[in-house]
C-alpha positions as CSV (number, residue, x, y, z in Angstrom):
1,X,23.0,-7.2,48.0
2,X,23.9,-8.4,51.5
3,X,25.0,-5.8,53.7
4,X,28.8,-6.6,54.7
5,X,29.0,-9.1,57.6
6,X,25.5,-10.7,57.1
7,X,24.6,-14.0,55.8
8,X,23.9,-14.2,52.3
9,X,21.7,-17.0,53.1
10,X,19.9,-15.5,55.6
11,X,21.4,-17.5,58.6
12,X,21.5,-15.6,62.5
13,X,23.8,-13.8,63.1
14,X,26.7,-11.2,61.6
15,X,30.5,-11.1,61.2
16,X,32.5,-8.9,63.5
17,X,33.2,-5.6,62.7
18,X,36.1,-5.7,65.0
19,X,39.1,-8.5,66.0
20,X,41.2,-8.4,69.1
21,X,44.0,-10.4,67.8
22,X,46.5,-11.2,71.0
23,X,48.4,-12.0,72.4
24,X,47.4,-14.2,75.7
25,X,48.5,-12.2,78.6
26,X,48.6,-9.2,76.8
27,X,45.7,-7.4,78.5
28,X,43.4,-9.1,75.4
29,X,40.7,-10.0,78.4
30,X,40.8,-6.9,80.2
31,X,40.2,-4.6,77.4
32,X,37.2,-7.1,76.0
33,X,35.7,-6.6,79.2
34,X,36.0,-2.8,78.8
35,X,35.0,-2.4,75.2
36,X,31.9,-5.0,76.2
37,X,30.7,-2.5,78.6
38,X,30.0,0.1,76.3
39,X,26.3,0.2,75.4
40,X,27.1,0.6,71.1
41,X,29.4,-2.6,71.2
42,X,28.4,-6.2,71.3
43,X,31.0,-9.0,71.9
44,X,29.7,-12.5,72.8
45,X,30.0,-14.5,76.3
46,X,32.5,-16.8,74.1
47,X,35.4,-14.5,74.2
48,X,37.9,-16.6,72.2
49,X,36.2,-18.6,69.4
50,X,39.4,-19.2,67.2
51,X,37.6,-20.0,64.2
52,X,39.8,-18.3,61.9
53,X,43.0,-19.8,63.1
54,X,42.7,-23.2,61.3
55,X,46.0,-24.4,62.1
56,X,45.5,-23.9,66.0
57,X,42.9,-26.6,66.0
58,X,43.1,-28.5,69.1
59,X,44.2,-32.4,69.2
60,X,41.4,-33.0,71.4
61,X,38.5,-30.8,73.1
62,X,40.1,-30.0,76.8
63,X,37.2,-31.0,79.2
64,X,36.9,-27.4,80.7
65,X,36.3,-26.4,77.0
66,X,32.9,-25.7,75.9
67,X,32.0,-26.5,72.3
68,X,33.8,-24.2,69.4
69,X,32.2,-23.2,66.2
70,X,32.9,-25.0,63.1
71,X,30.9,-23.1,60.4
72,X,30.7,-19.8,59.5
73,X,27.0,-20.1,60.3
74,X,27.5,-21.5,63.7
75,X,30.2,-18.3,63.9
76,X,27.6,-15.6,62.8
77,X,25.5,-17.3,65.7
78,X,27.6,-16.4,68.3
79,X,27.0,-12.5,67.4
80,X,22.8,-12.9,66.8
81,X,22.5,-10.9,70.0
82,X,23.7,-7.4,68.7
83,X,21.4,-5.0,67.7
84,X,22.0,-3.2,64.4
85,X,23.3,0.1,66.1
86,X,26.2,-1.7,68.1
87,X,29.4,-2.5,66.8
88,X,30.4,-6.4,66.6
89,X,33.9,-7.8,67.9
90,X,35.3,-10.4,69.3
91,X,38.7,-11.2,71.0
92,X,40.8,-14.4,70.2
93,X,44.5,-14.6,71.0
94,X,45.6,-17.1,68.8
95,X,44.8,-14.8,65.7
96,X,48.1,-12.8,66.1
97,X,50.3,-16.2,66.6
98,X,48.3,-18.3,63.6
99,X,49.6,-18.5,60.0
100,X,46.0,-18.8,58.5
101,X,44.0,-16.4,60.5
102,X,44.7,-12.6,58.9
103,X,43.6,-14.2,55.4
104,X,41.0,-15.7,56.6
105,X,39.3,-12.5,58.7
106,X,40.2,-10.6,55.4
107,X,38.7,-12.9,53.0
108,X,35.1,-12.7,54.9
109,X,35.6,-9.3,56.3
110,X,38.1,-7.3,53.9
111,X,36.8,-3.9,56.1
112,X,37.1,-5.1,59.8
113,X,39.3,-3.6,62.1
114,X,42.2,-5.2,63.9
115,X,43.4,-4.3,67.1
116,X,46.7,-6.2,68.1
117,X,48.3,-6.0,71.7
118,X,52.1,-6.4,72.2
119,X,54.0,-6.8,75.2
120,X,57.4,-6.9,76.3
121,X,58.7,-10.3,75.0
122,X,60.3,-11.7,78.3
123,X,57.7,-11.3,80.6
124,X,54.9,-12.0,78.0
125,X,56.5,-15.5,77.7
126,X,56.9,-15.6,81.8
127,X,53.1,-15.2,82.2
128,X,52.4,-17.1,79.0
129,X,54.2,-20.6,80.4
130,X,52.4,-19.8,83.8
131,X,48.8,-19.7,82.1
132,X,50.4,-22.8,79.7
133,X,50.6,-24.9,82.9
134,X,47.5,-23.7,84.1
135,X,45.7,-25.2,81.2
136,X,47.5,-28.2,81.2
137,X,48.9,-27.4,77.8
138,X,52.4,-27.0,79.8
139,X,53.6,-29.7,82.0
140,X,57.1,-28.5,82.5
141,X,57.3,-26.0,85.5
142,X,60.7,-24.8,85.3
143,X,60.3,-21.9,82.5
144,X,64.0,-22.2,81.6
145,X,63.6,-25.8,81.0
146,X,60.3,-25.5,79.1
147,X,62.3,-22.7,76.7
148,X,64.7,-25.5,76.6
149,X,62.7,-27.7,75.3
150,X,61.2,-25.9,72.2
151,X,63.2,-27.4,69.6
152,X,62.7,-31.0,70.4
153,X,58.7,-30.0,70.6
154,X,59.0,-28.2,67.0
155,X,59.9,-32.2,66.0
156,X,56.6,-33.6,67.8
157,X,58.8,-34.7,70.9
158,X,58.2,-33.9,74.6
159,X,55.1,-33.3,74.0
160,X,52.9,-33.4,77.5
161,X,50.3,-36.1,76.7
162,X,47.2,-33.9,78.0
163,X,48.6,-31.0,76.1
164,X,45.4,-30.0,73.1
165,X,47.3,-27.0,71.3
166,X,51.2,-27.9,71.3
167,X,51.4,-25.7,69.0
168,X,51.3,-22.5,72.0
169,X,54.6,-24.6,73.3
170,X,56.8,-23.2,70.5
171,X,57.3,-19.7,72.9
172,X,59.5,-17.8,70.6
173,X,57.4,-18.0,67.9
174,X,54.8,-16.0,69.9
175,X,57.3,-12.8,69.8
176,X,58.1,-12.5,66.1
177,X,56.1,-9.4,66.3
178,X,57.2,-7.6,63.4
179,X,56.3,-11.0,61.0
180,X,52.9,-11.3,62.6
181,X,52.0,-7.8,61.8
182,X,53.5,-8.2,58.3
183,X,50.4,-10.9,57.9
184,X,47.9,-8.4,58.5
185,X,49.1,-5.7,56.9
186,X,49.3,-7.8,53.7
187,X,45.8,-8.1,53.6
188,X,44.3,-5.0,55.3
189,X,45.3,-1.4,54.7
190,X,47.2,-0.1,57.5
191,X,44.6,2.7,58.9
192,X,42.4,-0.8,59.7
193,X,45.2,-2.3,62.0
194,X,45.9,-0.5,65.5
195,X,48.7,-1.7,67.4
196,X,48.5,-1.0,71.2
197,X,51.3,-1.5,73.4
198,X,50.4,-3.6,76.5
199,X,52.6,-1.4,79.0
200,X,50.8,1.8,77.8
201,X,47.4,0.2,78.1
202,X,48.0,-0.9,81.8
203,X,49.3,2.4,82.6
204,X,46.5,4.1,81.2
205,X,43.2,1.8,80.4
206,X,41.1,4.9,80.2
207,X,43.2,6.8,77.5
208,X,43.7,3.2,75.4
209,X,39.5,2.4,75.8
210,X,38.8,5.9,74.3
211,X,41.6,5.4,71.7
212,X,39.8,2.2,70.4
213,X,36.2,3.5,71.0
214,X,37.1,6.3,68.7
215,X,38.8,3.6,65.8
216,X,35.3,1.8,66.3
217,X,33.5,5.0,65.6
218,X,31.5,4.8,69.0
219,X,31.2,7.9,71.1
220,X,33.2,7.7,74.4
221,X,31.5,6.0,76.9
222,X,31.6,6.2,81.0
223,X,35.2,6.6,82.3
224,X,36.0,2.7,82.3
225,X,36.3,0.7,85.6
226,X,40.2,-0.8,86.2
227,X,39.5,-4.4,85.3
228,X,42.3,-6.6,86.4
229,X,41.7,-9.8,84.3
230,X,43.2,-13.1,83.8
231,X,45.9,-12.5,86.4
232,X,49.0,-14.5,86.5
233,X,49.3,-17.5,88.8
234,X,51.1,-20.6,90.0
235,X,49.4,-23.9,90.0
236,X,50.3,-26.1,92.8
237,X,49.1,-29.0,91.4
238,X,47.4,-30.2,88.0
239,X,45.7,-33.2,90.1
240,X,44.6,-30.9,92.4
241,X,43.4,-29.0,89.6
242,X,41.2,-31.9,88.0
243,X,40.0,-33.0,91.2
244,X,38.2,-29.6,91.3
245,X,37.2,-29.3,88.1
246,X,35.6,-33.0,88.1
247,X,33.3,-32.0,91.4
248,X,32.3,-28.7,89.7
249,X,31.1,-30.2,86.9
250,X,30.3,-33.5,87.8
251,X,32.5,-35.6,85.1
252,X,33.5,-39.1,85.8
253,X,32.2,-41.3,89.0
254,X,33.8,-39.7,91.8
255,X,32.7,-36.2,90.3
256,X,29.2,-37.5,89.6
257,X,28.9,-38.5,93.5
258,X,30.7,-35.6,95.4
259,X,28.9,-33.2,93.0
260,X,25.4,-34.8,94.2
261,X,26.3,-34.6,97.9
262,X,27.6,-30.7,97.6
263,X,24.7,-30.1,95.4
264,X,22.2,-31.6,98.0
265,X,23.8,-30.2,101.1
266,X,24.5,-26.5,99.6
267,X,23.1,-23.8,97.6
268,X,24.5,-22.9,94.2
269,X,25.8,-19.5,95.1
270,X,28.1,-21.0,98.0
271,X,29.3,-24.3,96.0
272,X,30.2,-21.7,93.2
273,X,32.2,-19.4,96.5
274,X,33.4,-22.7,98.2
275,X,35.3,-23.9,94.9
276,X,36.6,-20.7,93.6
277,X,37.8,-20.2,97.0
278,X,39.7,-23.4,96.8
279,X,41.1,-22.8,93.5
280,X,42.4,-19.5,94.5
281,X,44.2,-20.7,98.1
282,X,44.7,-24.2,97.5
283,X,44.9,-25.3,93.8
284,X,46.8,-21.6,92.7
285,X,49.3,-20.2,94.2
286,X,51.5,-16.4,93.9
287,X,54.0,-16.9,91.2
288,X,57.3,-17.6,92.0
289,X,59.9,-14.9,92.0
290,X,61.3,-14.0,88.9
291,X,64.7,-15.2,88.1
292,X,66.1,-12.0,86.5
293,X,69.3,-13.7,85.0
294,X,67.5,-15.7,82.9
295,X,65.2,-13.1,82.0
296,X,68.2,-11.1,81.1
297,X,69.2,-13.7,78.9
298,X,65.8,-14.1,77.1
299,X,66.2,-10.5,76.4
300,X,69.5,-10.4,75.0
301,X,67.8,-13.4,72.8
302,X,65.1,-11.6,71.3
303,X,66.7,-8.1,71.3
304,X,66.8,-8.4,67.4
305,X,63.2,-9.4,67.4
306,X,62.5,-5.9,69.4
307,X,65.0,-4.0,66.7
308,X,62.8,-5.5,63.8
309,X,59.6,-4.1,65.5
310,X,60.8,-0.8,66.3
311,X,62.0,-0.3,62.8
312,X,58.5,-2.0,61.5
313,X,56.7,0.5,63.7
314,X,59.0,3.3,63.0
315,X,59.2,3.6,67.1
316,X,61.6,3.1,69.3
317,X,60.6,-0.2,71.0
318,X,64.0,-0.5,72.3
319,X,64.1,2.2,74.8
320,X,60.6,1.4,75.5
321,X,61.0,-1.9,77.0
322,X,64.5,-1.1,78.5
323,X,66.3,-3.1,76.1
324,X,69.1,-0.6,76.2
325,X,69.5,-1.7,79.4
326,X,69.9,-5.0,79.4
327,X,73.4,-5.9,81.1
């Protein structure tokens, strides 16, 4: 009999023991890095394989992305470096949004632990919008205008030409938290699904990570180092971002030529530092001031979702997220 998680055909690697299922901009990258530092936990370099989210397949492969696993054996291979005594996990932020991921994971790994992270809806969507601009999924810089286009985009209209995953532009669908949790609870026992709150994670990284380590059955590690992962930034110019990327990877005639000159004159360590500084100082900027009036409009709109989540979890999320203080 094949041990749980191992390949019946002898292919290298195994299936994860746990999945961090999202959302993006809700601490998934920070939690991934903190857990990965534990000696008895293995998580691959490819943080987000997105393998089980079949409804999130990209329209085309974005230039900045590496290859994604297409078969179960290719997916298992991501974990081939894990020792037998390690717990194995991955962190695909698409899995909570996805309609297919929960059932697909349960089919191949019914004993898996699921870790969901939920963030206050309005601030989450604002950060998500900034990230989608940065990754060229979104092209509309005004947050309110982008939210207003959702119904058009659900019909396949107003989709940015370079948007490889336009599904992500259905902003309101990201915060249907109770519906998303039900998909997991329908195929996993409740004791296998851990629901974390982003704001509590930010307030006390160490306590949250130790709680997760306990759920995974590994001894507490060293006190965790606070990780500021994937901070929100404003993309000043998509064109500038493309130019920097072309130089960094040498794509296109101009990119090949520029990369050749830079490579000939500059050591690799300094090249990487220069490109990083260029991105930080020229391509990216600090987020603009939040439009609190519009944020309150969003909170009024999504209050029913928060109330539904409160009832579902048996916890007062309305007060925790301040939805009882909306004007």
